[in-house]
C-alpha positions in Angstrom: -79.5 25.4 -18.9 -77.0 28.3 -19.2 -75.8 27.9 -15.7 -75.4 24.1 -16.1 -73.5 24.7 -19.4 -71.2 27.2 -17.6 -70.5 24.8 -14.8 -69.5 22.0 -17.2 -67.2 24.4 -19.1 -65.5 25.4 -15.8 -65.0 21.7 -15.0 -63.5 21.1 -18.4 -61.2 24.1 -18.1 -60.1 23.0 -14.7 -59.3 19.4 -16.0 -57.3 20.9 -18.8 -55.4 23.1 -16.3 -54.5 20.0 -14.2 -53.4 18.0 -17.2 -51.3 20.9 -18.4 -49.7 21.2 -15.0 -49.0 17.5 -14.9 -47.4 17.7 -18.4 -45.1 20.5 -17.1 -44.1 18.5 -14.1 -43.4 15.5 -16.3 -41.3 17.6 -18.7 -39.4 19.0 -15.7 -38.9 15.5 -14.3 -37.7 14.2 -17.7 -35.3 17.1 -18.0 -34.0 16.5 -14.5 -33.5 12.8 -15.1 -31.8 13.5 -18.4 -29.5 16.0 -16.9 -28.6 13.6 -14.0 -27.8 10.9 -16.4 -25.7 13.2 -18.5 -23.7 14.5 -15.5 -23.2 10.9 -14.3 -21.9 9.7 -17.7 -19.5 12.7 -17.9 -18.3 12.0 -14.4 -17.7 8.3 -15.0 -15.9 9.1 -18.3 -13.7 11.6 -16.6 -12.9 9.1 -13.8 -11.9 6.5 -16.4 -9.8 9.0 -18.4 -7.8 10.2 -15.4 -7.6 6.7 -13.8 -5.8 5.3 -16.9 -3.9 8.4 -17.8 -0.7 7.7 -15.8 -0.3 4.1 -16.9 -1.0 5.0 -20.5 1.6 7.7 -20.4 4.2 5.3 -18.9 3.4 2.7 -21.5 3.9 5.3 -24.3 7.1 6.5 -22.6 8.5 3.0 -22.2 6.9 0.8 -24.8 9.3 -2.1 -24.0 8.2 -3.3 -20.6 11.6 -5.0 -20.1 13.4 -1.6 -19.9 12.5 -1.6 -16.2 14.6 -4.7 -15.7 17.9 -3.2 -17.0 17.4 0.5 -16.2 17.1 1.2 -12.5 16.1 4.8 -13.1 13.1 3.6 -15.1 12.3 1.1 -12.4 12.4 3.7 -9.7 10.0 6.0 -11.6 7.5 3.2 -12.5 7.7 1.6 -9.0 7.0 4.9 -7.3 4.0 5.7 -9.6 2.6 2.2 -9.1 3.0 1.9 -5.3 2.4 5.5 -4.1 -0.1 6.9 -6.6 -1.9 4.1 -8.5 -2.2 1.5 -5.7 -1.1 3.0 -2.3 -3.6 1.1 -0.2 -2.9 -2.3 -1.6 0.8 -1.7 -1.8 1.0 -0.9 1.9 -1.4 -3.6 2.9 0.3 -6.3 0.9 3.8 -5.4 2.3 2.4 -5.6 5.8 1.0 -9.0 5.0 4.3 -10.0 3.4 6.1 -9.1 6.6 3.5 -11.0 8.7 3.9 -14.1 6.6 7.6 -14.3 7.4 6.6 -15.0 11.0 5.4 -18.4 9.8 9.0 -19.5 9.3 10.3 -20.9 12.6 13.9 -19.9 11.9 12.7 -16.3 11.5 10.1 -16.2 14.3 12.5 -17.7 16.9 15.0 -14.9 16.3 12.3 -12.2 16.4 10.8 -13.6 19.6 14.1 -13.8 21.3 14.7 -10.0 20.7 11.7 -9.2 23.0 10.9 -6.2 20.7 7.5 -7.6 19.6 6.1 -8.0 23.0 7.7 -4.9 24.6 7.8 -2.3 21.8 5.4 -3.6 19.2 4.5 -0.2 17.8 8.0 1.1 17.7 9.3 -2.1 16.0 6.6 -1.9 13.3 7.2 1.8 12.7 11.0 1.4 12.6 10.6 -1.3 9.9 8.2 0.8 7.9 10.2 4.0 8.1 13.5 2.4 7.3 12.1 0.8 4.1 10.3 4.0 3.2 13.5 5.9 3.6 15.3 3.5 1.2 12.5 3.5 -1.4 11.1 7.1 -1.4 14.3 8.6 -2.9 12.8 9.0 -6.4 9.8 11.0 -5.2 12.0 13.1 -2.9 14.1 14.2 -5.8 11.1 14.9 -8.0 9.6 17.1 -5.4 12.8 19.0 -5.0 12.8 19.6 -8.8 9.2 20.9 -8.7 10.1 23.2 -5.9 13.2 24.4 -7.7 13.8 23.5 -11.3 17.5 24.4 -10.8 18.0 22.1 -7.9 21.7 21.4 -7.4 23.3 18.0 -8.0 24.5 18.2 -4.4 20.9 18.2 -3.1 20.1 15.3 -5.3 23.1 13.4 -4.1 22.1 14.1 -0.5 18.8 12.4 -1.1 20.6 9.4 -2.7 22.9 9.3 0.3 19.9 9.4 2.7 18.6 6.3 1.0 22.0 4.6 1.4 22.1 5.6 5.1 18.8 3.8 5.7 20.0 0.6 4.0 23.2 0.7 6.0 21.2 1.1 9.1 19.1 -1.9 8.2 22.2 -3.9 7.5 23.7 -2.8 10.8 20.6 -4.0 12.7 20.4 -7.3 10.8 24.1 -7.9 11.5 23.4 -8.3 15.2 21.4 -11.5 14.6 22.3 -15.0 13.0 19.8 -14.7 10.1 20.0 -17.3 7.4 20.6 -16.0 3.8 17.7 -18.1 2.7 15.4 -16.3 5.1 16.6 -13.0 3.7 15.8 -14.1 0.2 12.4 -15.4 1.2 11.5 -12.1 2.9 12.6 -10.3 -0.3 10.6 -12.6 -2.4 7.5 -11.9 -0.3 8.0 -8.1 -0.7 8.0 -8.7 -4.5 5.4 -11.4 -4.9 2.7 -10.3 -2.4 2.1 -6.8 -3.9 2.0 -8.2 -7.4 -0.5 -11.0 -6.4 -2.6 -8.7 -4.3 -2.9 -5.9 -6.8 -3.6 -8.3 -9.6 -6.3 -10.0 -7.5 -7.8 -7.0 -5.6 -6.8 -3.9 -7.5 -9.0 -1.7 -9.7 -6.9 -2.9 -12.6 -4.2 -5.5 -13.1 -0.6 -4.6 -13.2 1.1 -4.1 -16.6 4.3 -6.1 -17.3 6.2 -2.8 -17.0 5.0 -2.4 -13.5 5.7 -6.0 -12.4 9.3 -5.7 -13.8 9.8 -2.4 -12.0 8.7 -3.9 -8.7 11.1 -6.8 -9.2 14.0 -4.6 -10.2 13.6 -2.1 -7.3 13.4 -4.7 -4.6 16.2 -6.8 -6.3 18.5 -3.7 -6.2 17.6 -3.2 -2.5 18.5 -6.9 -1.8 21.9 -6.4 -3.5 22.6 -3.4 -1.4 21.7 -5.5 1.7 24.4 -8.0 0.6 21.9 -10.8 0.2 23.3 -13.7 -1.8 21.8 -16.0 -4.4 18.8 -13.7 -5.3 16.8 -15.1 -8.2 17.6 -13.2 -11.3 14.2 -13.1 -12.9 10.6 -12.4 -11.7 9.6 -15.9 -12.7 12.4 -17.5 -10.7 11.5 -15.3 -7.7 8.0 -16.6 -7.7 9.3 -20.2 -8.0 11.7 -19.6 -5.1 9.0 -18.1 -3.0 6.8 -21.2 -3.5 9.5 -23.8 -3.0 11.0 -22.1 0.1 7.6 -21.8 1.7 6.9 -25.5 1.1 10.2 -26.4 2.7 10.4 -24.0 5.6 6.9 -22.7 6.7 6.0 -24.9 9.6 4.4 -24.8 13.0 6.3 -23.4 16.0 5.1 -21.8 19.2 7.3 -18.8 18.4 5.3 -18.1 15.2 2.2 -16.8 16.9 4.1 -15.3 19.8 5.5 -12.9 17.2 2.3 -12.7 15.1 -0.2 -12.0 17.9 1.3 -8.7 19.1 1.2 -7.5 15.5 -2.5 -8.5 15.2 -3.2 -6.7 18.5 -1.5 -3.6 17.1 -3.7 -3.8 14.0 -6.9 -4.1 16.1 -6.2 -0.7 17.7 -7.2 0.9 14.4 -10.7 -0.4 14.7 -13.6 0.0 17.2 -13.4 -2.7 19.9 -16.7 -4.4 18.7 -15.0 -5.1 15.3 -12.1 -7.0 17.0 -13.6 -10.5 16.6 -14.5 -9.9 13.0 -11.1 -8.5 12.0 -9.3 -11.3 13.9 -11.4 -13.9 12.1 -10.8 -12.3 8.7 -7.0 -12.2 8.9 -6.4 -15.9 8.3 -8.5 -15.6 5.1 -5.7 -13.4 3.7 -3.0 -16.0 4.3 -2.0 -19.2 2.6 -3.2 -22.5 4.2 0.3 -23.4 5.2 0.7 -20.1 7.0 -2.5 -20.6 8.9 -1.4 -24.0 10.1 2.0 -22.7 11.0 0.5 -20.1 13.3 -1.7 -22.8 14.9 -4.9 -21.0 13.7 -8.2 -22.6 12.6 -8.9 -22.6 8.9 -11.6 -20.0 8.1 -15.1 -21.1 7.0 -15.8 -20.7 3.3 -18.2 -17.8 3.9 -15.3 -15.9 5.6 -13.2 -16.2 2.4 -16.2 -15.0 0.4 -16.8 -12.0 2.7 -13.1 -10.9 2.5 -13.1 -11.3 -1.3 -16.4 -9.3 -1.5 -15.0 -6.5 0.6 -11.9 -6.1 -1.6 -14.1 -6.5 -4.7 -16.3 -3.7 -3.5 -13.3 -1.5 -2.8 -11.8 -2.1 -6.2 -15.0 -1.3 -8.1 -15.6 1.9 -6.1 -12.0 3.0 -6.8 -12.2 2.0 -10.5 -15.5 3.6 -11.5 -16.2 6.4 -9.0 -12.9 7.7 -7.5 -10.5 10.1 -9.2 -6.8 9.0 -8.8 -4.4 10.6 -6.4 -2.7 13.6 -7.9 0.6 13.1 -6.1 2.5 10.3 -4.4 1.4 9.2 -0.9 4.8 9.4 1.0 5.5 8.4 4.5 8.8 10.3 4.7 9.3 14.1 4.3 11.6 15.5 1.7 13.4 17.7 4.3 13.9 17.5 8.0 12.1 19.9 10.4 14.3 23.1 10.4 13.7 23.5 14.2 14.8 20.0 15.2 16.7 18.7 12.2 14.6 15.5 12.5 12.4 13.9 9.9 8.8 13.8 10.9 6.5 11.2 9.3 3.9 12.6 6.9 1.2 10.5 8.6 0.9 7.9 11.3 -0.1 4.3 10.6 -1.2 3.3 14.1 -2.3 6.6 15.7 0.1 7.2 18.5 3.4 8.2 17.0 6.6 6.6 18.5 8.5 9.6 17.3 6.4 12.7 18.1 9.3 15.1 17.5 10.6 13.2 14.5 13.3 10.7 13.9 17.0 10.4 12.9 17.7 7.6 10.5 20.9 6.6 12.4 18.8 6.0 15.5 16.0 3.9 14.0 15.7 0.3 15.3 16.1 -1.2 18.8 17.1 1.3 21.5 20.0 -1.0 22.5 21.5 -0.6 19.1 21.4 3.2 19.0 24.7 4.9 18.4 26.2 6.5 21.5 26.6 9.7 19.6 24.3 10.4 16.7 26.2 11.7 13.6 23.4 14.2 13.0 23.0 17.1 15.4 19.5 17.4 16.8 
């Protein structure tokens, strides 16, 4: 009897030990889950705080969103913040798409095809365009970085950066002056550079643009258009959108030259992806265009599911950025503040298409088709 009683007692004690052990494990698990939830909540809160911090500061600094329309200095600041810090990926992507859409206008594509630059030097042509525009628009951030490096930066150094921007615009005008480009085509291209980023960011961005930002985008590109001597530029953002729509209706049309210019650009883009992704990327590109552009290129309209997949991809990207990624801490610039002291050439901060057309750097005066290079570059290098 005693032995039996002792055995039962041992069993009871063993069961209590197991239950106690399970309770400890449960408590540890609960503590772990609670800590994980707490860390996640704090992380998400910090992401949201820092994500909206810059735009909130800009809105406090400039409570009247129209100030960007009549003050070019404000427009520069807001434009740079929006396009190189808040939305660098969508800004770059939408500008590339804007340029691509100009090829759906026969009067533009015929001139571009006749140059031979698209089939012979596709990479260099794309890089020249991107670098010239970046040189024209990066001036605000160049000056800001000089000020951070040296709070007592001289006015001469600031003026040099302004002059550098003007040199790039003059170079652009010089190249364009070699071709019989219609003023309307200039205005349409300018309208795409304004309208496409606004539409893309508002549709696919982690947040919509504030009126202050839209006005800054309009004013910055408007000023560039004036410096390019473009005539009859719409005076308001609303008028620019209306012009963009009307001009496309009247001028976007099929022509063999459209795709002859567009295809080399698509082929260049495909080099960024593994070969097995080529068909998928090629099939997705039309889903980013207007129906009139697709027909003008002679392409087939995408199936509805392709549109849905493209939209889903951008939606996934925007939500990941919005909720889980901290913002950039400084502007994403293509152009350096200063030239390489060894070569006196500017070396791009990063390459868009892998192989650099200017491995040793570039001189602004020499950007563009080789046949239009100056016989003697004004800058020693």
